C-alpha positions as CSV (number, residue, x, y, z in Angstrom):
1,X,0.0,0.0,0.0
2,X,1.4,3.4,-1.0
3,X,1.6,6.0,1.8
4,X,0.1,9.5,1.4
5,X,2.9,12.0,0.8
6,X,0.6,14.9,1.7
7,X,-0.5,13.4,5.0
8,X,3.1,12.5,5.8
9,X,4.2,16.1,5.2
10,X,1.4,17.4,7.3
11,X,2.4,15.3,10.2
12,X,6.0,16.4,9.7
13,X,4.8,20.1,10.0
14,X,3.4,19.2,13.5
15,X,6.6,17.4,14.4
16,X,8.8,20.3,13.3
17,X,6.9,22.8,15.4
18,X,6.9,20.4,18.4
19,X,10.7,20.0,18.1
20,X,11.2,23.7,17.7
21,X,9.3,24.6,20.9
22,X,8.8,28.1,19.4
23,X,6.6,29.6,16.7
24,X,8.0,29.5,13.2
25,X,7.4,31.3,9.9
26,X,6.2,29.6,6.7
27,X,9.7,30.0,5.3
28,X,11.2,28.4,8.3
29,X,8.8,25.4,8.2
30,X,9.4,25.0,4.5
31,X,13.2,25.0,5.0
32,X,13.0,22.3,7.7
33,X,10.7,20.2,5.5
34,X,12.9,20.7,2.5
35,X,9.9,21.7,0.4
36,X,8.9,24.8,-1.6
37,X,7.2,27.6,0.3
38,X,3.9,27.2,-1.6
39,X,3.7,23.5,-0.5
40,X,4.4,24.3,3.1
41,X,1.8,27.1,3.0
42,X,-0.9,24.8,1.8
43,X,-0.1,22.2,4.5
44,X,-0.1,24.9,7.1
45,X,-3.5,26.4,6.0
46,X,-5.1,23.0,6.1
47,X,-3.8,22.3,9.6
48,X,-4.8,25.8,10.6
49,X,-8.4,25.2,9.4
50,X,-8.6,22.2,11.6
51,X,-7.3,24.1,14.7
52,X,-4.1,22.1,14.8
53,X,-2.0,25.2,14.1
54,X,-2.6,28.8,15.1
55,X,-0.9,32.1,14.3
56,X,0.7,34.2,17.1
57,X,0.7,38.0,17.3
58,X,3.6,38.2,14.9
59,X,2.0,36.0,12.3
60,X,4.2,33.0,13.0
61,X,2.7,29.5,13.5
62,X,2.6,27.3,16.6
63,X,0.7,24.2,17.7
64,X,-3.0,24.8,18.3
65,X,-5.3,23.9,21.2
66,X,-7.1,21.3,19.1
67,X,-3.9,19.2,19.0
68,X,-3.8,19.3,22.8
69,X,-7.4,18.0,22.8
70,X,-6.4,15.1,20.6
71,X,-3.4,14.4,22.6
72,X,-5.5,14.1,25.8
73,X,-7.0,11.0,24.4
74,X,-3.6,9.3,24.0
75,X,-2.8,6.9,26.9
76,X,-5.6,8.6,28.9
77,X,-5.4,6.3,31.9
78,X,-1.6,6.8,32.2
79,X,-1.9,10.6,31.9
80,X,-4.7,10.6,34.6
81,X,-2.7,8.5,37.0
82,X,0.6,10.3,36.4
83,X,-0.7,13.9,36.6
84,X,-1.2,14.1,40.5
85,X,2.1,12.3,41.1
86,X,4.0,14.6,38.7
87,X,2.5,17.6,40.3
88,X,3.6,16.6,43.8
89,X,7.1,15.6,42.7
90,X,7.6,18.8,40.6
91,X,6.6,21.0,43.6
92,X,8.7,19.1,46.1
93,X,11.8,19.0,43.8
94,X,11.3,22.5,42.3
95,X,11.8,21.1,38.8
96,X,9.7,20.1,35.8
97,X,8.6,16.4,35.9
98,X,7.2,14.4,33.0
99,X,6.4,11.0,31.6
100,X,8.2,10.0,28.4
101,X,7.3,7.0,26.2
102,X,9.0,5.1,23.4
103,X,8.0,6.0,19.8
104,X,10.1,4.0,17.3
105,X,13.6,5.3,17.8
106,X,12.6,8.4,19.7
107,X,11.6,9.4,23.2
108,X,8.4,11.4,23.3
109,X,7.0,13.5,26.2
110,X,3.5,12.4,27.0
111,X,2.6,14.7,30.0
112,X,4.5,17.2,32.0
113,X,4.1,19.5,35.0
114,X,6.2,22.5,35.9
115,X,6.8,23.4,39.6
116,X,4.4,26.0,41.0
117,X,6.7,28.3,42.9
118,X,10.1,27.8,41.3
119,X,12.0,30.9,40.4
120,X,13.1,29.4,37.1
121,X,11.8,26.2,35.5
122,X,12.2,24.3,32.3
123,X,9.3,23.9,29.9
124,X,8.9,20.3,28.7
125,X,6.1,20.4,26.2
126,X,4.0,17.3,25.6
127,X,4.9,16.0,22.2
128,X,8.5,17.1,22.3
129,X,10.8,14.3,21.2
130,X,14.5,13.4,20.9
131,X,16.5,10.4,19.9
132,X,16.1,7.5,22.3
133,X,19.9,7.2,22.8
134,X,20.2,10.8,24.0
135,X,19.4,11.9,27.6
136,X,18.3,10.1,30.8
137,X,14.6,9.4,29.8
138,X,15.7,7.5,26.7
139,X,18.1,5.3,28.7
140,X,15.5,4.7,31.3
141,X,13.1,3.5,28.6
142,X,15.8,1.4,26.8
143,X,16.6,-0.3,30.1
144,X,13.2,-2.1,29.9
145,X,14.0,-3.7,26.6
146,X,15.9,-6.9,26.1
147,X,19.7,-6.2,26.0
148,X,19.9,-7.4,22.4
149,X,17.6,-4.5,21.5
150,X,19.9,-1.8,23.0
151,X,21.6,0.4,20.5
152,X,25.3,-0.4,20.4
153,X,26.4,3.1,21.2
154,X,24.2,3.2,24.3
155,X,24.7,-0.3,25.8
156,X,27.2,0.7,28.5
157,X,25.0,3.6,29.7
158,X,21.8,1.5,29.6
159,X,23.5,-1.3,31.4
160,X,24.3,1.2,34.2
161,X,20.6,2.1,34.5
162,X,19.7,-1.6,35.1
163,X,22.3,-1.7,37.9
164,X,21.6,1.4,39.8
165,X,17.9,1.9,38.9
166,X,18.0,5.4,37.3
167,X,19.7,7.4,34.5
168,X,21.1,10.9,34.6
169,X,22.4,13.2,31.9
170,X,23.6,16.7,31.3
171,X,23.5,18.7,28.1
172,X,22.7,15.8,25.9
173,X,19.4,16.9,24.6
174,X,19.5,20.7,25.3
175,X,22.7,22.5,26.3
176,X,23.1,23.2,30.0
177,X,20.0,21.2,31.0
178,X,20.2,18.2,33.3
179,X,17.8,15.3,33.6
180,X,17.2,12.3,35.9
181,X,14.8,9.5,34.9
182,X,13.6,6.2,36.3
183,X,12.0,3.3,34.4
184,X,8.2,3.2,34.5
185,X,7.2,-0.3,33.4
186,X,3.5,-0.7,32.8
187,X,1.6,-3.9,32.1
188,X,0.0,-3.9,28.7
189,X,1.8,-0.7,27.6
190,X,5.2,0.0,25.9
191,X,8.1,1.1,28.1
192,X,7.9,4.5,29.7
193,X,10.0,6.7,32.0
194,X,9.3,9.2,34.8
195,X,11.8,12.0,34.6
196,X,12.8,15.4,35.9
197,X,14.6,18.2,33.9
198,X,16.3,21.2,35.5
199,X,19.0,23.9,35.1
200,X,20.5,23.4,38.6
201,X,19.4,21.8,41.8
202,X,20.7,21.3,45.4
203,X,19.5,17.7,45.2
204,X,21.9,14.9,44.2
205,X,20.8,12.9,41.2
206,X,20.4,9.8,43.4
207,X,18.0,11.8,45.7
208,X,16.0,13.0,42.7
209,X,15.8,9.5,41.4
210,X,14.6,8.2,44.7
211,X,11.7,10.8,44.7
212,X,10.9,9.9,41.1
213,X,10.9,6.2,41.9
214,X,8.3,6.8,44.6
215,X,6.1,8.6,42.1
216,X,6.6,5.9,39.5
217,X,5.5,3.3,42.0
218,X,2.4,5.3,42.9
219,X,1.5,5.6,39.2
220,X,2.0,1.8,38.7
221,X,-0.2,1.1,41.8
222,X,-2.9,3.4,40.5
223,X,-2.9,1.5,37.2
224,X,-2.7,-1.9,38.8
225,X,0.6,-2.6,37.0
């Protein structure tokens, strides 16, 4: 069966904006898709008509609220169980906490919560993605797969996760940002991770991991996993 090139490109527009984590012009989107501006504009207008994209005050495009409504239906039970635990952990640690899941060879943020009273926190938007081999959440996800499925370049680091129970990283996905993640194995679902991302913290990575592990257990208990 032949795939739809137009649909594929439309999905790529959404992925480009999710990865950018900022609004983009038509020209910027066209450049990142490697297509002519007129093609990018038609795709954008269609997505805009469906509420999946909106224009900001400067005329640039960003992900629309309709996309958030669709995303709310993805792994609804997991999101509902994770949200209160993420909220509590984020406020106690003073850092953004989130759940990440495996999507082919990428790690995708499913749901996230920023701390309520932190002076500075890191935005981790649902839908943001990065290679599974980069960063703590990816390694915490990979640690739940059979060793023969671990990417060669990440085997040593993933093996360390299985030994100590958590992963930590610094500057691997975004410069100057650190992350700690613990595996979140769920019965009947693909591998996930519960993670925290931050600029700096008085907490040692092992202490952050211990707090995340308690949250992960609470999520699993709520889901009966």
